[in-house]
BAZA-61190 format. One record per residue: residue number from 1; residue in one letter; z negated, y negated, x negated of N, C-alpha, C in turn. Coordinates in Angstrom, 3 decimals. Layout:
% residues N
R; resi; resn; nw; nv; nu; caw; cav; cau; cw; cv; cu
R; NUM; A; Z; Y; X; Z; Y; X; Z; Y; X
...
% end
This chain:
% residues 99
R; resi; resn; nw; nv; nu; caw; cav; cau; cw; cv; cu
R; 1; M; -107.797; -14.375; 107.575; -106.661; -13.961; 108.746; -107.461; -13.410; 109.981
R; 2; D; -106.803; -14.006; 110.980; -107.187; -13.598; 112.658; -105.859; -12.884; 113.249
R; 3; F; -106.077; -11.806; 113.623; -105.122; -11.041; 114.330; -105.431; -11.062; 115.833
R; 4; K; -104.236; -11.292; 116.843; -104.483; -11.171; 117.854; -102.989; -10.399; 118.185
R; 5; I; -103.547; -9.178; 118.984; -102.403; -8.154; 119.368; -101.833; -8.547; 120.715
R; 6; E; -100.518; -9.179; 120.910; -100.165; -9.483; 121.946; -99.610; -8.244; 122.896
R; 7; S; -98.927; -7.231; 122.404; -98.497; -6.191; 123.232; -98.599; -5.180; 122.335
R; 8; D; -99.128; -3.793; 122.852; -98.825; -2.523; 122.232; -98.259; -1.491; 123.085
R; 9; K; -97.144; -1.126; 123.074; -96.314; -0.502; 123.875; -96.385; 1.015; 123.136
R; 10; R; -96.539; 2.164; 123.732; -95.712; 3.257; 123.275; -94.640; 3.935; 123.460
R; 11; N; -93.734; 4.305; 122.755; -92.273; 4.982; 122.605; -92.536; 6.397; 122.423
R; 12; E; -92.648; 7.339; 123.146; -92.987; 8.618; 123.104; -91.647; 8.909; 122.301
R; 13; L; -90.381; 8.371; 122.620; -89.251; 9.239; 122.369; -89.266; 9.251; 120.765
R; 14; L; -89.366; 8.093; 120.297; -89.229; 8.181; 118.790; -91.255; 8.334; 117.940
R; 15; S; -92.051; 8.508; 118.679; -93.036; 9.151; 118.210; -93.893; 7.815; 117.213
R; 16; R; -93.645; 6.782; 118.238; -94.179; 5.452; 117.545; -94.772; 4.423; 118.388
R; 17; R; -95.819; 3.420; 117.873; -95.882; 2.587; 118.587; -95.507; 1.114; 118.280
R; 18; E; -95.325; 0.302; 119.459; -94.434; -0.848; 119.184; -95.696; -2.197; 119.393
R; 19; I; -95.844; -2.981; 118.377; -96.688; -3.817; 118.610; -96.111; -5.395; 118.290
R; 20; Q; -96.765; -5.961; 119.004; -96.428; -7.490; 118.742; -97.807; -8.487; 118.661
R; 21; F; -97.676; -9.135; 117.296; -99.011; -9.597; 117.405; -98.565; -11.438; 116.697
R; 22; T; -99.817; -12.244; 116.761; -100.098; -13.430; 116.381; -100.946; -13.292; 115.052
R; 23; L; -100.727; -13.832; 113.897; -101.603; -14.141; 112.959; -101.765; -15.260; 112.459
R; 24; T; -103.056; -16.070; 112.588; -103.755; -17.099; 112.215; -104.154; -17.142; 110.815
R; 25; Y; -103.801; -18.138; 109.893; -104.342; -17.825; 108.516; -104.870; -19.500; 108.177
R; 26; D; -105.538; -19.234; 107.166; -105.888; -20.640; 106.241; -105.218; -20.451; 105.020
R; 27; G; -104.697; -21.726; 104.560; -104.294; -21.671; 103.158; -102.958; -21.265; 102.843
R; 28; A; -102.572; -20.497; 101.950; -101.226; -20.136; 101.807; -100.875; -19.039; 102.423
R; 29; T; -99.395; -18.866; 102.734; -98.703; -17.776; 103.736; -99.158; -16.346; 103.002
R; 30; P; -99.761; -15.527; 104.087; -100.259; -14.079; 103.272; -98.759; -13.226; 102.885
R; 31; S; -98.879; -12.533; 102.321; -97.778; -11.594; 101.725; -97.777; -10.560; 102.936
R; 32; R; -96.516; -9.707; 102.583; -96.351; -8.901; 103.684; -97.284; -7.764; 103.278
R; 33; M; -97.588; -7.412; 101.959; -98.707; -6.318; 101.637; -100.320; -6.740; 102.598
R; 34; Q; -100.477; -7.973; 102.337; -101.585; -8.437; 102.687; -101.675; -8.085; 104.536
R; 35; I; -100.687; -8.485; 104.889; -100.623; -8.357; 106.505; -100.444; -6.924; 106.724
R; 36; T; -99.606; -6.225; 106.230; -99.970; -4.618; 106.441; -101.270; -4.145; 106.218
R; 37; G; -101.763; -4.366; 105.120; -103.138; -3.886; 104.961; -104.043; -4.498; 105.935
R; 38; K; -103.924; -5.683; 106.345; -105.082; -6.147; 107.579; -104.900; -5.438; 108.915
R; 39; L; -103.342; -5.157; 109.339; -103.135; -4.324; 110.172; -103.552; -3.241; 110.315
R; 40; C; -103.422; -2.488; 109.205; -104.004; -0.915; 109.155; -105.178; -1.033; 109.583
R; 41; A; -106.060; -1.607; 108.671; -107.451; -2.000; 109.009; -107.577; -2.046; 110.536
R; 42; L; -106.913; -2.766; 111.433; -107.389; -3.401; 112.691; -106.906; -2.224; 113.302
R; 43; L; -105.784; -1.477; 113.277; -105.362; -0.395; 114.075; -105.823; 1.280; 113.541
R; 44; N; -106.520; 1.194; 112.459; -107.222; 2.618; 112.067; -106.153; 3.329; 111.681
R; 45; V; -105.028; 2.811; 110.892; -104.057; 4.035; 110.485; -103.627; 3.558; 109.123
R; 46; K; -103.264; 4.806; 108.217; -102.451; 4.577; 106.729; -101.464; 3.626; 107.061
R; 47; E; -101.259; 2.694; 105.583; -100.034; 2.079; 105.067; -98.806; 2.629; 105.204
R; 48; P; -98.595; 3.678; 104.981; -97.181; 4.228; 104.780; -96.497; 4.459; 106.292
R; 49; L; -97.483; 4.603; 107.353; -96.908; 4.606; 108.309; -96.552; 3.324; 109.385
R; 50; V; -96.948; 2.547; 108.775; -96.181; 1.177; 109.193; -95.532; 0.425; 108.590
R; 51; I; -94.322; -0.290; 109.632; -93.186; -0.783; 109.260; -93.369; -2.434; 109.854
R; 52; L; -93.316; -3.284; 109.036; -93.424; -4.828; 109.408; -91.770; -5.142; 109.727
R; 53; D; -91.602; -5.117; 111.322; -90.586; -5.559; 111.774; -89.807; -7.183; 111.317
R; 54; S; -90.547; -7.726; 111.761; -90.038; -9.320; 111.597; -91.482; -10.108; 111.576
R; 55; L; -91.270; -11.509; 110.651; -92.316; -12.092; 110.784; -91.502; -13.395; 110.953
R; 56; K; -92.106; -14.625; 111.794; -91.407; -15.602; 111.967; -92.674; -16.554; 112.076
R; 57; S; -92.235; -17.915; 111.315; -93.503; -18.604; 111.152; -92.588; -20.150; 111.201
R; 58; N; -93.750; -21.149; 111.481; -93.048; -22.477; 111.583; -93.484; -23.254; 110.515
R; 59; F; -92.613; -24.297; 110.233; -93.037; -25.186; 109.175; -94.105; -26.224; 109.562
R; 60; G; -95.221; -25.901; 108.971; -96.214; -26.953; 109.378; -97.584; -26.459; 109.921
R; 61; K; -97.338; -25.076; 110.431; -98.165; -24.319; 111.089; -98.597; -23.097; 110.435
R; 62; T; -99.945; -22.903; 110.736; -100.573; -21.884; 109.899; -100.613; -20.518; 110.883
R; 63; M; -99.197; -19.982; 111.655; -99.230; -18.980; 112.571; -98.073; -18.387; 112.437
R; 64; I; -98.162; -17.035; 112.205; -97.151; -15.909; 112.179; -97.082; -15.007; 113.487
R; 65; N; -95.803; -15.215; 113.826; -95.545; -14.228; 115.291; -94.643; -13.220; 114.267
R; 66; G; -95.161; -11.800; 114.698; -94.644; -10.784; 114.240; -94.707; -9.254; 115.216
R; 67; K; -93.935; -8.460; 114.430; -93.714; -7.399; 115.183; -93.726; -5.972; 114.133
R; 68; A; -94.454; -5.369; 114.285; -94.462; -4.064; 113.562; -94.713; -2.487; 114.494
R; 69; R; -94.142; -1.665; 113.793; -93.846; -0.315; 114.282; -94.895; 0.676; 113.218
R; 70; V; -95.554; 1.270; 114.228; -96.573; 2.330; 113.541; -96.100; 3.555; 114.012
R; 71; Y; -95.857; 4.578; 113.143; -95.448; 5.911; 113.361; -96.520; 6.870; 113.439
R; 72; D; -96.222; 8.254; 114.248; -97.434; 9.018; 114.460; -97.265; 9.916; 112.903
R; 73; T; -96.126; 9.916; 112.506; -96.145; 10.771; 111.112; -95.007; 10.388; 110.083
R; 74; E; -95.226; 10.777; 108.752; -94.274; 10.394; 107.855; -92.927; 10.545; 108.203
R; 75; E; -92.964; 11.901; 108.780; -91.475; 12.500; 109.225; -90.702; 11.668; 110.397
R; 76; A; -91.488; 10.967; 111.498; -90.656; 10.767; 112.235; -90.322; 9.334; 111.613
R; 77; K; -90.928; 8.786; 110.833; -90.493; 7.163; 110.241; -89.409; 7.626; 109.296
R; 78; K; -89.283; 8.830; 108.873; -87.876; 8.852; 108.081; -86.817; 9.168; 108.801
R; 79; K; -87.121; 9.746; 110.174; -85.782; 10.053; 110.970; -85.464; 8.670; 111.465
R; 80; T; -86.158; 7.900; 111.804; -85.802; 6.621; 112.598; -85.543; 5.368; 111.371
R; 81; E; -86.089; 4.994; 110.486; -86.102; 3.896; 109.885; -85.324; 4.073; 108.584
R; 82; H; -84.559; 2.811; 108.173; -83.821; 2.782; 106.947; -84.524; 2.663; 105.732
R; 83; P; -84.144; 3.383; 104.630; -85.069; 3.414; 103.658; -85.501; 1.814; 103.209
R; 84; F; -84.540; 1.136; 102.871; -84.953; -0.423; 102.711; -86.193; -1.198; 103.421
R; 85; L; -86.274; -0.717; 104.520; -87.431; -1.148; 105.481; -88.680; -0.599; 104.920
R; 86; S; -88.496; 0.521; 104.528; -89.752; 1.136; 104.002; -89.956; 0.742; 102.886
R; 87; A; -89.227; 0.399; 102.020; -89.542; -0.046; 100.784; -89.796; -1.743; 100.843
R; 88; R; -89.401; -2.387; 101.923; -89.900; -3.662; 101.887; -91.490; -4.046; 102.238
R; 89; G; -91.712; -4.960; 101.117; -93.054; -5.308; 100.859; -94.111; -4.553; 100.355
R; 90; M; -93.628; -3.565; 99.914; -94.473; -2.372; 98.717; -94.575; -3.138; 97.334
R; 91; P; -95.300; -2.667; 96.937; -95.213; -3.162; 94.941; -94.343; -2.111; 94.657
R; 92; K; -93.513; -2.984; 93.622; -92.163; -2.441; 92.812; -93.115; -1.369; 92.048
R; 93; P; -92.293; -0.532; 91.633; -92.871; 0.873; 90.516; -92.561; -0.195; 89.235
R; 94; K; -93.581; 0.116; 88.270; -93.464; -0.433; 86.933; -92.691; 0.674; 86.031
R; 95; E; -91.534; -0.078; 85.333; -90.898; 0.489; 84.229; -91.534; 0.845; 83.122
R; 96; E; -91.326; 2.489; 82.748; -92.110; 2.832; 81.514; -91.463; 2.224; 80.641
R; 97; G; -92.420; 1.840; 79.636; -91.884; 0.904; 78.292; -91.815; -0.313; 78.529
R; 98; A; -91.948; -0.898; 79.652; -91.868; -2.506; 79.762; -93.201; -2.864; 79.448
R; 99; A; -93.429; -4.197; 79.089; -94.620; -4.680; 78.524; -95.123; -5.407; 79.782
% end
């Protein structure tokens, strides 16, 4: 996977960075968890502080255009983001007693 950051804007009012990126990949389309992990490594931030806003790809192309928001703190994220957006792309908790 090869990331190219198109735009990195600071939003002081909401204590976050708003990032637009282009991702080029080989093979199968990467999952949201893989994209978040790679973006966190690139920006040197923790995964719980990153929200992938949108990912857009075209049929037949190995390129994704995306938007992400990186918050300064967990509290700033909880004030702004909906809970379903925070849970999207994260591993589901395993149920106890399930095989």
